[in-house]
Backbone as ProteinMPNN parsed JSONL, in Angstrom:
{"seq_chain_A": "XXXXXXXXXXXXXXXXXXXXXXXXXXXXXXXXXXXXXXXXXXXXXXXXXXXXXXXXXXXXXXXXXXXXXXXXXXXXXXXXXXXXXXXXXXXXXXXXXXXXXXXXXXX", "coords_chain_A": {"N_chain_A": [[-27.744, -19.968, -12.368], [-24.497, -20.878, -11.53], [-23.291, -21.43, -8.405], [-21.27, -22.752, -7.122], [-18.605, -21.996, -6.809], [-18.72, -20.214, -4.771], [-18.669, -21.734, -2.546], [-16.108, -22.489, -2.233], [-13.322, -23.806, -0.513], [-11.203, -22.133, -0.097], [-11.711, -19.487, 0.314], [-11.541, -18.665, 2.928], [-8.759, -18.663, 3.494], [-7.946, -16.652, 1.737], [-9.37, -14.505, 2.826], [-8.106, -14.27, 5.315], [-5.433, -13.636, 4.529], [-5.847, -11.26, 3.013], [-7.039, -9.698, 4.978], [-4.977, -9.458, 6.897], [-3.167, -8.103, 5.274], [-4.57, -5.709, 4.841], [-4.722, -4.578, 7.447], [-1.983, -4.493, 8.022], [-1.128, -2.741, 6.008], [-2.372, -0.383, 6.804], [-1.191, 0.097, 9.328], [1.611, -0.168, 8.893], [2.236, 0.82, 6.407], [3.831, 2.969, 5.695], [6.37, 2.026, 5.38], [6.456, 1.205, 2.821], [6.402, 3.338, 1.113], [8.074, 4.188, -1.023], [7.774, 2.252, -2.927], [6.474, 1.262, -6.057], [2.965, 1.421, -6.925], [1.936, -0.688, -8.485], [3.625, -2.779, -7.835], [3.005, -3.172, -5.178], [0.349, -4.073, -5.359], [0.75, -6.403, -6.866], [2.25, -7.867, -5.035], [0.36, -8.396, -3.0], [-1.523, -9.953, -4.421], [0.136, -12.102, -5.154], [0.793, -13.133, -2.628], [-1.744, -14.004, -1.808], [-2.203, -15.991, -3.764], [-0.109, -17.79, -3.196], [-0.844, -18.547, -0.618], [-3.279, -19.914, -1.091], [-2.324, -21.943, -2.76], [-0.576, -23.347, -1.033], [-2.396, -24.174, 0.945], [-4.093, -25.752, -0.614], [-2.418, -27.782, -1.545], [-0.84, -28.731, 0.612], [-2.373, -28.48, 2.881], [-4.518, -26.94, 5.367], [-3.31, -26.601, 7.851], [-0.592, -26.226, 7.253], [-0.832, -23.82, 5.938], [-1.503, -22.141, 8.091], [0.864, -22.442, 9.507], [2.616, -21.139, 7.787], [1.552, -18.513, 7.924], [2.039, -17.987, 10.636], [4.859, -18.164, 10.691], [5.615, -16.062, 8.973], [4.526, -13.951, 10.423], [6.05, -14.028, 12.815], [8.572, -13.513, 11.7], [8.14, -10.904, 10.771], [7.777, -9.513, 13.184], [10.312, -9.902, 14.325], [11.912, -8.52, 12.457], [10.868, -5.857, 12.626], [11.014, -5.275, 15.357], [13.584, -5.907, 16.223], [15.711, -6.131, 14.175], [15.494, -3.786, 12.458], [15.733, -1.633, 14.431], [18.416, -2.159, 15.167], [19.68, -1.257, 12.931], [19.363, 1.386, 13.194], [16.841, 2.417, 12.698], [13.537, 3.263, 13.456], [11.313, 0.76, 14.17], [8.58, 1.002, 14.076], [7.79, 3.516, 13.136], [9.369, 4.029, 10.936], [11.421, 5.868, 10.916], [14.632, 7.421, 11.213], [13.771, 8.789, 8.058], [15.656, 9.033, 5.967], [17.586, 7.051, 6.52], [16.001, 4.77, 6.414], [15.139, 4.823, 3.717], [17.65, 4.626, 2.477], [18.406, 2.057, 3.312], [16.533, 0.538, 1.938], [17.29, 1.113, -0.614], [16.239, 3.247, -1.959], [15.7, 6.559, -3.295], [15.614, 9.697, -1.693], [12.851, 11.899, -1.966]], "CA_chain_A": [[-26.394, -19.495, -12.077], [-23.72, -21.83, -10.754], [-22.661, -20.749, -7.263], [-20.359, -23.668, -6.437], [-17.355, -21.312, -6.482], [-18.901, -19.527, -3.489], [-18.395, -22.702, -1.494], [-14.699, -22.851, -2.287], [-12.725, -23.798, 0.827], [-10.056, -21.229, -0.024], [-12.117, -18.113, 0.638], [-11.046, -18.365, 4.269], [-7.351, -18.315, 3.389], [-7.863, -15.333, 1.11], [-9.849, -13.516, 3.796], [-7.046, -14.087, 6.308], [-4.312, -12.926, 3.898], [-6.241, -9.888, 2.673], [-7.254, -8.986, 6.242], [-3.649, -9.125, 7.428], [-2.615, -7.087, 4.385], [-5.264, -4.445, 5.088], [-4.264, -4.038, 8.735], [-0.564, -4.184, 7.872], [-1.008, -1.538, 5.184], [-2.774, 0.77, 7.611], [-0.241, 0.341, 10.412], [3.019, -0.152, 8.501], [2.329, 1.19, 5.0], [4.881, 3.97, 5.465], [7.584, 1.329, 4.976], [6.328, 0.907, 1.401], [6.173, 4.599, 0.404], [8.862, 4.305, -2.238], [7.5, 1.135, -3.833], [5.381, 1.572, -6.992], [1.682, 0.814, -6.572], [1.736, -1.966, -9.167], [4.357, -3.799, -7.094], [2.236, -3.454, -3.963], [-0.8, -4.901, -5.749], [1.282, -7.708, -7.256], [2.657, -8.551, -3.805], [-0.85, -8.886, -2.336], [-2.069, -11.048, -5.228], [1.057, -13.236, -5.04], [0.617, -13.718, -1.29], [-3.006, -14.744, -1.844], [-2.019, -17.188, -4.584], [0.754, -18.71, -2.448], [-1.639, -19.071, 0.494], [-4.212, -20.909, -1.627], [-1.524, -23.07, -3.245], [-0.109, -24.133, 0.123], [-3.546, -24.81, 1.568], [-4.627, -26.78, -1.516], [-1.5, -28.91, -1.728], [-0.302, -29.273, 1.866], [-3.399, -28.451, 3.927], [-4.731, -25.689, 6.102], [-2.314, -26.524, 8.931], [0.624, -25.621, 6.7], [-1.165, -22.418, 5.695], [-1.345, -21.43, 9.361], [2.302, -22.429, 9.819], [3.171, -20.048, 6.985], [1.111, -17.239, 8.513], [2.787, -17.824, 11.884], [6.271, -17.908, 10.379], [5.718, -14.694, 8.436], [4.242, -13.033, 11.533], [7.233, -13.995, 13.684], [9.628, -12.826, 10.953], [7.814, -9.466, 10.775], [8.066, -8.977, 14.521], [11.773, -9.867, 14.472], [12.435, -7.433, 11.618], [10.463, -4.538, 13.098], [11.355, -5.045, 16.766], [14.992, -6.149, 16.526], [16.658, -5.854, 13.09], [15.459, -2.366, 12.069], [16.383, -0.799, 15.438], [19.867, -2.345, 15.092], [20.139, -0.45, 11.793], [19.115, 2.792, 13.514], [15.534, 2.806, 12.168], [12.429, 2.919, 14.324], [10.548, -0.299, 13.531], [7.161, 1.332, 14.039], [7.545, 4.752, 12.382], [10.29, 4.075, 9.779], [12.233, 7.09, 11.01], [14.684, 8.526, 10.256], [13.414, 8.407, 6.688], [16.828, 8.899, 5.098], [18.173, 5.728, 6.766], [15.056, 3.768, 5.908], [15.221, 4.847, 2.26], [18.969, 4.1, 2.098], [18.368, 0.62, 3.527], [15.719, -0.041, 0.86], [17.88, 1.446, -1.91], [15.412, 4.27, -2.586], [16.199, 7.926, -3.205], [14.688, 10.654, -1.053], [12.209, 12.815, -2.917]], "C_chain_A": [[-25.689, -20.504, -11.164], [-22.978, -21.087, -9.642], [-21.725, -21.668, -6.493], [-19.051, -22.989, -6.043], [-17.469, -20.551, -5.174], [-18.596, -20.447, -2.313], [-16.945, -23.173, -1.495], [-14.096, -22.789, -0.887], [-11.607, -22.769, 0.988], [-10.433, -19.776, 0.214], [-11.59, -17.713, 2.008], [-9.587, -17.925, 4.231], [-7.178, -16.924, 2.78], [-8.324, -14.242, 2.068], [-8.784, -13.23, 4.855], [-5.902, -13.263, 5.715], [-4.68, -11.478, 3.61], [-6.544, -9.063, 3.922], [-5.938, -8.552, 6.875], [-3.023, -8.013, 6.594], [-3.26, -5.732, 4.628], [-4.778, -3.795, 6.39], [-2.792, -3.647, 8.648], [-0.339, -2.928, 7.049], [-1.37, -0.273, 5.952], [-1.697, 1.107, 8.642], [1.195, 0.54, 9.947], [3.231, 0.236, 7.036], [3.418, 2.2, 4.696], [6.224, 3.317, 5.124], [7.594, 1.045, 3.474], [6.139, 2.173, 0.559], [6.88, 4.671, -0.941], [8.615, 3.205, -3.256], [6.334, 1.513, -4.757], [4.103, 0.811, -6.629], [1.466, -0.538, -7.251], [2.481, -3.086, -8.448], [3.633, -4.165, -5.804], [1.049, -4.367, -4.266], [-0.335, -6.307, -6.113], [1.671, -8.516, -6.028], [1.446, -9.158, -3.092], [-1.43, -10.077, -3.099], [-1.179, -12.291, -5.141], [0.919, -13.915, -3.679], [-0.678, -14.524, -1.214], [-2.872, -16.041, -2.613], [-1.168, -18.224, -3.853], [-0.016, -19.35, -1.292], [-2.591, -20.162, 0.021], [-3.443, -22.142, -2.101], [-1.067, -23.958, -2.092], [-1.27, -24.861, 0.777], [-4.088, -25.947, 0.712], [-3.721, -27.999, -1.607], [-1.067, -29.55, -0.406], [-1.323, -29.286, 2.998], [-3.409, -27.144, 4.695], [-3.742, -25.528, 7.258], [-1.026, -25.873, 8.457], [0.391, -24.159, 6.344], [-0.974, -21.616, 6.984], [0.11, -21.405, 9.817], [2.995, -21.317, 9.038], [2.805, -18.691, 7.573], [1.877, -16.975, 9.811], [4.244, -17.491, 11.65], [6.477, -16.493, 9.865], [5.455, -13.668, 9.537], [5.443, -12.904, 12.468], [8.37, -13.25, 12.988], [9.38, -11.311, 10.933], [8.124, -8.826, 12.114], [9.571, -8.878, 14.73], [12.358, -8.701, 13.681], [12.121, -6.079, 12.23], [10.873, -4.256, 14.542], [12.842, -5.195, 17.063], [15.92, -5.673, 15.411], [16.657, -4.387, 12.678], [16.065, -1.46, 13.143], [17.911, -0.959, 15.46], [20.478, -1.526, 13.961], [19.876, 1.038, 12.015], [17.79, 3.311, 12.991], [14.462, 2.354, 13.147], [11.545, 1.917, 13.587], [9.063, -0.046, 13.447], [6.884, 2.529, 13.137], [8.395, 4.889, 11.125], [11.108, 5.356, 9.764], [13.597, 6.746, 11.58], [14.508, 8.029, 8.82], [14.643, 8.2, 5.802], [17.506, 7.539, 5.297], [17.291, 4.616, 6.214], [15.136, 3.68, 4.387], [16.566, 4.284, 1.79], [19.003, 2.577, 2.244], [17.592, -0.094, 2.414], [16.302, 0.224, -0.522], [17.074, 2.468, -2.68], [16.105, 5.613, -2.461], [15.153, 8.806, -2.546], [14.124, 11.572, -2.114], [12.418, 14.256, -2.525]], "O_chain_A": [[-26.241, -20.923, -10.146], [-22.143, -20.223, -9.909], [-21.415, -21.399, -5.333], [-18.445, -23.367, -5.04], [-16.461, -20.266, -4.529], [-18.3, -19.981, -1.213], [-16.604, -24.149, -0.827], [-14.33, -21.829, -0.153], [-11.118, -22.559, 2.098], [-9.554, -18.92, 0.306], [-11.233, -16.555, 2.227], [-9.218, -16.933, 4.86], [-6.369, -16.124, 3.248], [-7.727, -13.166, 2.114], [-8.585, -12.08, 5.245], [-5.451, -12.298, 6.332], [-3.914, -10.567, 3.927], [-6.327, -7.851, 3.924], [-5.804, -7.417, 7.333], [-2.419, -7.088, 7.138], [-2.572, -4.711, 4.624], [-4.463, -2.605, 6.419], [-2.398, -2.591, 9.142], [0.547, -2.133, 7.361], [-0.751, 0.775, 5.771], [-1.335, 2.272, 8.807], [1.929, 1.332, 10.54], [4.307, -0.001, 6.487], [3.885, 2.283, 3.56], [7.125, 3.993, 4.627], [8.632, 0.685, 2.918], [5.751, 2.076, -0.605], [6.309, 5.178, -1.906], [9.193, 3.229, -4.343], [5.319, 2.029, -4.289], [4.156, -0.298, -6.096], [0.876, -1.439, -6.656], [2.021, -4.227, -8.449], [3.644, -5.323, -5.384], [0.777, -5.312, -3.527], [-0.957, -7.291, -5.713], [1.445, -9.726, -5.985], [1.499, -10.299, -2.634], [-1.788, -11.09, -2.497], [-1.687, -13.41, -5.062], [0.928, -15.143, -3.595], [-0.706, -15.604, -0.623], [-3.367, -17.08, -2.175], [-1.479, -19.414, -3.891], [0.135, -20.541, -1.018], [-2.701, -21.213, 0.653], [-3.878, -23.269, -1.862], [-1.163, -25.183, -2.172], [-1.149, -26.035, 1.126], [-4.495, -26.984, 1.236], [-4.203, -29.124, -1.733], [-0.943, -30.772, -0.318], [-1.159, -30.023, 3.971], [-2.455, -26.365, 4.674], [-3.381, -24.402, 7.599], [-0.434, -25.063, 9.17], [1.31, -23.344, 6.434], [-0.362, -20.548, 6.974], [0.541, -20.441, 10.449], [3.866, -20.63, 9.572], [3.663, -17.818, 7.704], [2.314, -15.85, 10.051], [4.806, -16.632, 12.33], [7.411, -15.806, 10.279], [6.104, -12.622, 9.572], [5.809, -11.798, 12.866], [9.057, -12.445, 13.616], [10.321, -10.529, 11.066], [8.67, -7.725, 12.172], [10.057, -7.877, 15.256], [13.212, -7.974, 14.189], [13.009, -5.234, 12.345], [11.061, -3.095, 14.906], [13.32, -4.66, 18.063], [16.83, -4.887, 15.671], [17.729, -3.792, 12.559], [16.855, -0.581, 12.799], [18.625, 0.003, 15.743], [21.647, -1.146, 14.021], [20.135, 1.856, 11.132], [17.619, 4.522, 12.85], [14.47, 1.214, 13.611], [11.076, 2.205, 12.486], [8.347, -0.812, 12.802], [5.864, 2.564, 12.448], [8.155, 5.791, 10.323], [11.447, 5.866, 8.696], [13.689, 5.822, 12.388], [15.033, 6.984, 8.436], [14.664, 7.287, 4.977], [17.957, 6.936, 4.323], [17.776, 3.651, 5.624], [15.195, 2.584, 3.831], [16.614, 3.543, 0.808], [19.566, 1.885, 1.396], [17.956, -1.196, 2.003], [15.859, -0.375, -1.502], [17.191, 2.566, -3.901], [16.99, 5.789, -1.624], [13.958, 8.675, -2.809], [14.824, 11.975, -3.043], [11.944, 15.159, -3.215]]}, "name": "protein", "num_of_chains": 1, "seq": "XXXXXXXXXXXXXXXXXXXXXXXXXXXXXXXXXXXXXXXXXXXXXXXXXXXXXXXXXXXXXXXXXXXXXXXXXXXXXXXXXXXXXXXXXXXXXXXXXXXXXXXXXXX"}
């Protein structure tokens, strides 16, 4: 059995992306309630593919720059922009405003 794929240098990038996604889904998943599950899965797979592509073409330093940029953008959105729109950046409340901002309909 050929196990060379186990030594791929990109497992680390995938572990970082999927780890961030897991923690983010647990803590902030309520912001994605109205999004279909197939879109959530596609988003995770696309983020993993982009991470590997950047690391393979530009290097691991650029991968970490991407992770840092996305992290800063998330903090800005949840700590500053959402509260300016009248939505709690941690709890996504009030739900009607959050859903209206996303273009979703309340169930």
